[in-house]
GUZANU-420836 format. One record per residue (C-alpha): residue number from 1; x, y negated, z. Coordinates in steps of 0.02 Angstrom, whole numbers, padded with zeros to 5 digits. Example, Ala and Ser with C-alpha at 12.3 -4.5 7.8 and 13.67 -1.06 7.14 Angstrom:
BEGIN
{lumtor 1,{00615,00225,00390}}
{lumtor 2,{00684,00053,00357}}
% end
This chain:
BEGIN
{lumtor 1,{09269,-02158,08278}}
{lumtor 2,{09449,-02175,08317}}
{lumtor 3,{09563,-02029,08298}}
{lumtor 4,{09644,-01988,08470}}
{lumtor 5,{09824,-02001,08386}}
{lumtor 6,{09785,-02187,08358}}
{lumtor 7,{09727,-02206,08538}}
{lumtor 8,{09889,-02141,08607}}
{lumtor 9,{09989,-02239,08486}}
{lumtor 10,{09900,-02404,08548}}
{lumtor 11,{09911,-02356,08738}}
{lumtor 12,{10122,-02327,08709}}
{lumtor 13,{10117,-02499,08620}}
{lumtor 14,{10026,-02591,08772}}
{lumtor 15,{10139,-02498,08893}}
{lumtor 16,{10297,-02560,08810}}
{lumtor 17,{10230,-02742,08803}}
{lumtor 18,{10188,-02726,08996}}
{lumtor 19,{10366,-02661,09032}}
{lumtor 20,{10451,-02793,08937}}
{lumtor 21,{10337,-02938,09024}}
{lumtor 22,{10407,-02868,09182}}
{lumtor 23,{10580,-02877,09137}}
{lumtor 24,{10566,-03059,09092}}
{lumtor 25,{10486,-03105,09234}}
{lumtor 26,{10616,-03022,09344}}
{lumtor 27,{10750,-03099,09246}}
{lumtor 28,{10685,-03274,09268}}
{lumtor 29,{10665,-03242,09455}}
{lumtor 30,{10840,-03198,09473}}
{lumtor 31,{10911,-03359,09377}}
{lumtor 32,{10802,-03462,09480}}
{lumtor 33,{10856,-03385,09639}}
{lumtor 34,{11033,-03407,09591}}
{lumtor 35,{11000,-03595,09548}}
{lumtor 36,{10921,-03626,09708}}
{lumtor 37,{11068,-03542,09801}}
{lumtor 38,{11211,-03642,09714}}
{lumtor 39,{11214,-03799,09614}}
{lumtor 40,{11279,-03791,09445}}
{lumtor 41,{11475,-03777,09436}}
{lumtor 42,{11479,-03907,09291}}
{lumtor 43,{11634,-04009,09305}}
{lumtor 44,{11571,-04181,09386}}
{lumtor 45,{11624,-04339,09474}}
{lumtor 46,{11543,-04410,09635}}
{lumtor 47,{11487,-04568,09707}}
{lumtor 48,{11645,-04551,09801}}
{lumtor 49,{11787,-04652,09753}}
{lumtor 50,{11864,-04618,09572}}
{lumtor 51,{11967,-04464,09592}}
{lumtor 52,{12152,-04482,09555}}
{lumtor 53,{12222,-04360,09423}}
{lumtor 54,{12343,-04235,09507}}
{lumtor 55,{12483,-04132,09424}}
{lumtor 56,{12461,-03941,09435}}
{lumtor 57,{12303,-03944,09528}}
{lumtor 58,{12173,-03809,09510}}
{lumtor 59,{11988,-03877,09523}}
{lumtor 60,{11877,-03761,09628}}
{lumtor 61,{11694,-03748,09599}}
{lumtor 62,{11664,-03867,09760}}
{lumtor 63,{11782,-03988,09687}}
{lumtor 64,{11680,-03993,09537}}
{lumtor 65,{11538,-04033,09647}}
{lumtor 66,{11620,-04177,09733}}
{lumtor 67,{11712,-04284,09640}}
{lumtor 68,{11901,-04406,10037}}
{lumtor 69,{12830,-04700,10852}}
{lumtor 70,{12777,-04822,10961}}
{lumtor 71,{12675,-04742,11086}}
{lumtor 72,{12579,-04806,11237}}
{lumtor 73,{12643,-04691,11396}}
{lumtor 74,{12525,-04564,11468}}
{lumtor 75,{12626,-04479,11602}}
{lumtor 76,{12571,-04308,11639}}
{lumtor 77,{12537,-04287,11812}}
{lumtor 78,{12508,-04126,11901}}
{lumtor 79,{12325,-04057,11857}}
{lumtor 80,{12321,-04206,11726}}
{lumtor 81,{12310,-04077,11585}}
{lumtor 82,{12174,-03974,11664}}
{lumtor 83,{12086,-04138,11689}}
{lumtor 84,{12095,-04191,11505}}
{lumtor 85,{12022,-04017,11466}}
{lumtor 86,{11894,-04025,11589}}
{lumtor 87,{11846,-04201,11518}}
{lumtor 88,{11841,-04130,11337}}
{lumtor 89,{11725,-03988,11387}}
{lumtor 90,{11613,-04086,11488}}
{lumtor 91,{11583,-04214,11359}}
{lumtor 92,{11569,-04088,11227}}
{lumtor 93,{11419,-03996,11322}}
{lumtor 94,{11341,-04140,11412}}
{lumtor 95,{11281,-04319,11369}}
{lumtor 96,{11349,-04460,11446}}
{lumtor 97,{11211,-04592,11408}}
{lumtor 98,{11032,-04602,11339}}
{lumtor 99,{11095,-04667,11168}}
{lumtor 100,{11192,-04509,11145}}
{lumtor 101,{11042,-04398,11146}}
{lumtor 102,{10949,-04509,11005}}
{lumtor 103,{10949,-04480,10820}}
{lumtor 104,{11103,-04556,10733}}
{lumtor 105,{11091,-04649,10593}}
{lumtor 106,{11290,-04669,10515}}
{lumtor 107,{11293,-04801,10379}}
{lumtor 108,{11450,-04820,10284}}
{lumtor 109,{11527,-04983,10223}}
{lumtor 110,{11667,-04958,10102}}
{lumtor 111,{11779,-05106,10073}}
{lumtor 112,{11785,-05099,09882}}
{lumtor 113,{11611,-05145,09866}}
{lumtor 114,{11657,-05327,09877}}
{lumtor 115,{11726,-05302,09699}}
{lumtor 116,{11564,-05262,09628}}
{lumtor 117,{11492,-05391,09499}}
{lumtor 118,{11360,-05505,09524}}
{lumtor 119,{11216,-05448,09637}}
{lumtor 120,{11305,-05276,09666}}
{lumtor 121,{11436,-05364,09776}}
{lumtor 122,{11412,-05304,09949}}
{lumtor 123,{11476,-05391,10103}}
{lumtor 124,{11472,-05340,10297}}
{lumtor 125,{11342,-05478,10313}}
{lumtor 126,{11241,-05391,10191}}
{lumtor 127,{11207,-05241,10310}}
{lumtor 128,{11053,-05229,10403}}
{lumtor 129,{11119,-05176,10568}}
{lumtor 130,{10964,-05132,10658}}
{lumtor 131,{10957,-04988,10534}}
{lumtor 132,{11105,-04901,10598}}
{lumtor 133,{11165,-04820,10762}}
{lumtor 134,{11339,-04810,10696}}
{lumtor 135,{11435,-04898,10540}}
{lumtor 136,{11594,-04814,10471}}
{lumtor 137,{11714,-04932,10381}}
{lumtor 138,{11795,-04839,10237}}
{lumtor 139,{11927,-04845,10235}}
{lumtor 140,{12097,-04868,10321}}
{lumtor 141,{12263,-04805,10248}}
{lumtor 142,{12426,-04721,10297}}
{lumtor 143,{12596,-04813,10289}}
{lumtor 144,{12746,-04710,10344}}
{lumtor 145,{12640,-04587,10432}}
{lumtor 146,{12546,-04734,10540}}
{lumtor 147,{12364,-04793,10525}}
{lumtor 148,{12355,-04967,10434}}
{lumtor 149,{12252,-05067,10342}}
{lumtor 150,{12215,-05053,10156}}
{lumtor 151,{12135,-05211,10065}}
{lumtor 152,{12233,-05377,10082}}
{lumtor 153,{12079,-05449,10164}}
{lumtor 154,{12037,-05313,10275}}
{lumtor 155,{12127,-05417,10429}}
{lumtor 156,{12106,-05593,10474}}
{lumtor 157,{12254,-05702,10425}}
{lumtor 158,{12279,-05876,10341}}
{lumtor 159,{12134,-05944,10429}}
{lumtor 160,{12021,-05818,10326}}
{lumtor 161,{11896,-05695,10421}}
{lumtor 162,{11953,-05529,10371}}
{lumtor 163,{11821,-05387,10337}}
{lumtor 164,{11874,-05298,10503}}
{lumtor 165,{11808,-05459,10615}}
{lumtor 166,{11650,-05490,10496}}
{lumtor 167,{11579,-05304,10516}}
{lumtor 168,{11613,-05310,10708}}
{lumtor 169,{11526,-05471,10717}}
{lumtor 170,{11360,-05373,10671}}
{lumtor 171,{11366,-05317,10861}}
{lumtor 172,{11318,-05490,10923}}
{lumtor 173,{11135,-05454,10898}}
{lumtor 174,{11158,-05270,10931}}
{lumtor 175,{11287,-05230,11069}}
{lumtor 176,{11255,-05043,11058}}
{lumtor 177,{11304,-05025,10882}}
{lumtor 178,{11459,-04921,10858}}
{lumtor 179,{11586,-04961,10726}}
{lumtor 180,{11702,-04826,10675}}
{lumtor 181,{11861,-04843,10544}}
{lumtor 182,{11876,-04697,10423}}
{lumtor 183,{12040,-04630,10351}}
{lumtor 184,{12044,-04524,10190}}
{lumtor 185,{11928,-04527,10049}}
{lumtor 186,{11928,-04434,09884}}
{lumtor 187,{12053,-04543,09799}}
{lumtor 188,{12171,-04524,09955}}
{lumtor 189,{12214,-04370,09910}}
{lumtor 190,{12255,-04222,10018}}
{lumtor 191,{12454,-04221,10028}}
{lumtor 192,{12457,-04373,10148}}
{lumtor 193,{12345,-04274,10266}}
{lumtor 194,{12469,-04114,10244}}
{lumtor 195,{12621,-04220,10282}}
{lumtor 196,{12541,-04312,10423}}
{lumtor 197,{12486,-04146,10499}}
{lumtor 198,{12619,-04016,10465}}
{lumtor 199,{12724,-04052,10621}}
{lumtor 200,{12681,-04100,10800}}
{lumtor 201,{12792,-04269,10781}}
{lumtor 202,{12703,-04311,10626}}
{lumtor 203,{12537,-04290,10716}}
{lumtor 204,{12588,-04385,10872}}
{lumtor 205,{12667,-04516,10753}}
{lumtor 206,{12491,-04541,10698}}
{lumtor 207,{12400,-04531,10835}}
{lumtor 208,{12497,-04650,10940}}
{lumtor 209,{12483,-04775,10799}}
{lumtor 210,{12302,-04749,10775}}
{lumtor 211,{12247,-04787,10961}}
{lumtor 212,{12322,-04979,10977}}
{lumtor 213,{12268,-05006,10792}}
{lumtor 214,{12090,-04954,10841}}
{lumtor 215,{12072,-05051,11007}}
{lumtor 216,{12175,-05204,10945}}
{lumtor 217,{12032,-05219,10801}}
{lumtor 218,{11888,-05172,10930}}
{lumtor 219,{11840,-05023,10832}}
{lumtor 220,{11742,-04885,10936}}
{lumtor 221,{11820,-04731,10865}}
{lumtor 222,{11905,-04646,10706}}
{lumtor 223,{11824,-04540,10568}}
{lumtor 224,{11932,-04413,10480}}
{lumtor 225,{11887,-04388,10300}}
{lumtor 226,{12016,-04262,10233}}
{lumtor 227,{11940,-04196,10063}}
{lumtor 228,{11996,-04049,10090}}
{lumtor 229,{12107,-03945,10197}}
{lumtor 230,{12131,-03788,10101}}
{lumtor 231,{12225,-03631,10148}}
{lumtor 232,{12278,-03559,10323}}
{lumtor 233,{12396,-03691,10356}}
{lumtor 234,{12301,-03838,10318}}
{lumtor 235,{12155,-03759,10413}}
{lumtor 236,{12268,-03729,10574}}
{lumtor 237,{12350,-03904,10564}}
{lumtor 238,{12167,-03988,10539}}
{lumtor 239,{12121,-03919,10714}}
{lumtor 240,{12276,-03961,10779}}
{lumtor 241,{12260,-04146,10732}}
{lumtor 242,{12075,-04154,10797}}
{lumtor 243,{12139,-04079,10961}}
{lumtor 244,{12274,-04193,10985}}
{lumtor 245,{12167,-04339,10941}}
{lumtor 246,{12036,-04295,11055}}
{lumtor 247,{12165,-04264,11210}}
{lumtor 248,{12240,-04422,11179}}
{lumtor 249,{12075,-04515,11175}}
{lumtor 250,{12027,-04439,11331}}
{lumtor 251,{12188,-04482,11414}}
{lumtor 252,{12195,-04667,11347}}
{lumtor 253,{12022,-04694,11400}}
{lumtor 254,{12061,-04625,11584}}
{lumtor 255,{12213,-04746,11591}}
{lumtor 256,{12144,-04901,11532}}
{lumtor 257,{11972,-04859,11616}}
{lumtor 258,{11871,-04884,11460}}
{lumtor 259,{11745,-04787,11357}}
{lumtor 260,{11835,-04658,11261}}
{lumtor 261,{11871,-04684,11082}}
{lumtor 262,{11735,-04574,10974}}
{lumtor 263,{11806,-04455,10840}}
{lumtor 264,{11702,-04394,10695}}
{lumtor 265,{11733,-04311,10531}}
{lumtor 266,{11670,-04303,10353}}
{lumtor 267,{11648,-04133,10301}}
{lumtor 268,{11599,-04043,10119}}
{lumtor 269,{11445,-03941,10115}}
{lumtor 270,{11513,-03817,09979}}
{lumtor 271,{11538,-03647,10049}}
{lumtor 272,{11702,-03617,09961}}
{lumtor 273,{11778,-03759,10038}}
{lumtor 274,{11701,-03735,10213}}
{lumtor 275,{11765,-03558,10205}}
{lumtor 276,{11934,-03598,10139}}
{lumtor 277,{11991,-03748,10253}}
{lumtor 278,{11888,-03766,10410}}
{lumtor 279,{11867,-03668,10570}}
{lumtor 280,{11705,-03724,10615}}
{lumtor 281,{11684,-03679,10800}}
{lumtor 282,{11846,-03765,10840}}
{lumtor 283,{11827,-03918,10733}}
{lumtor 284,{11647,-03956,10817}}
{lumtor 285,{11721,-03928,10988}}
{lumtor 286,{11826,-04082,10973}}
{lumtor 287,{11728,-04203,10875}}
{lumtor 288,{11582,-04307,10938}}
{lumtor 289,{11480,-04291,10772}}
{lumtor 290,{11498,-04219,10597}}
{lumtor 291,{11443,-04301,10439}}
{lumtor 292,{11407,-04176,10296}}
{lumtor 293,{11439,-04239,10131}}
{lumtor 294,{11269,-04178,10070}}
{lumtor 295,{11259,-04294,09929}}
{lumtor 296,{11379,-04195,09835}}
{lumtor 297,{11230,-04063,09795}}
{lumtor 298,{11180,-04187,09672}}
{lumtor 299,{11258,-04287,09531}}
{lumtor 300,{11252,-04338,09340}}
{lumtor 301,{11232,-04142,09300}}
{lumtor 302,{11052,-04157,09340}}
{lumtor 303,{10916,-04219,09217}}
{lumtor 304,{10819,-04331,09342}}
{lumtor 305,{10841,-04442,09480}}
{lumtor 306,{10738,-04443,09641}}
% end
């Protein structure tokens, strides 16, 4: 017969073991939820262009996850401003054609992929255009505040067909394919965008260089890849840039009687970057579509691929 004191002692031990097991399970669930809610903050680089070291810069958690005047004349007539505003509101709330209602497959072509060795080399002719509804050519550049090309062979010259012409030749079999030029990217840095957006004059200089640049090279629009606006001034100026671009695109399309240039943006997915640099309702009201850089949720910190 087991003494009563021994039974009480045994029951006490069992109760302690159950409590320890419960605490361990709860702790593991909390850790799991935290991992699912936010990726690891380990310092990483991304699949974006290699980052350029910047002095006196402080990397945020999201950056650790991420590794982006010659004007045509638009005369303002009575009611013209209202017409432009109405056009923006109308095109933002309605779809102009069936293609706009369809599923967008936005493909990127990077003009440095031509330098990959051996079979890694990738040229415009290697794109399978029927897989894409839109192709974004990355990247253009900024010279003296104006939109310009970057690589020496972007433009056709000296009898050699440039990358711009080669990529737009993909439209021959696919006339509905839209091709946009992107400016920015990770290695572009943020200071050029700050300088280009901090005054109306600087923004207008860029905008009225961008429109003829895009039209002359037969691009269908512009993609803004600012990585990343940060702080109240950047947030405000980013919206000003998009608003003024959209207004200028609307006015130019009305003047020349052609389809309006498209306007899109690549934006981060990290909550810190979004909160710190983006007025989301305002930004979305001026853009035709937004490209989320969701690939930054993954990187070399992971133990497996796929």
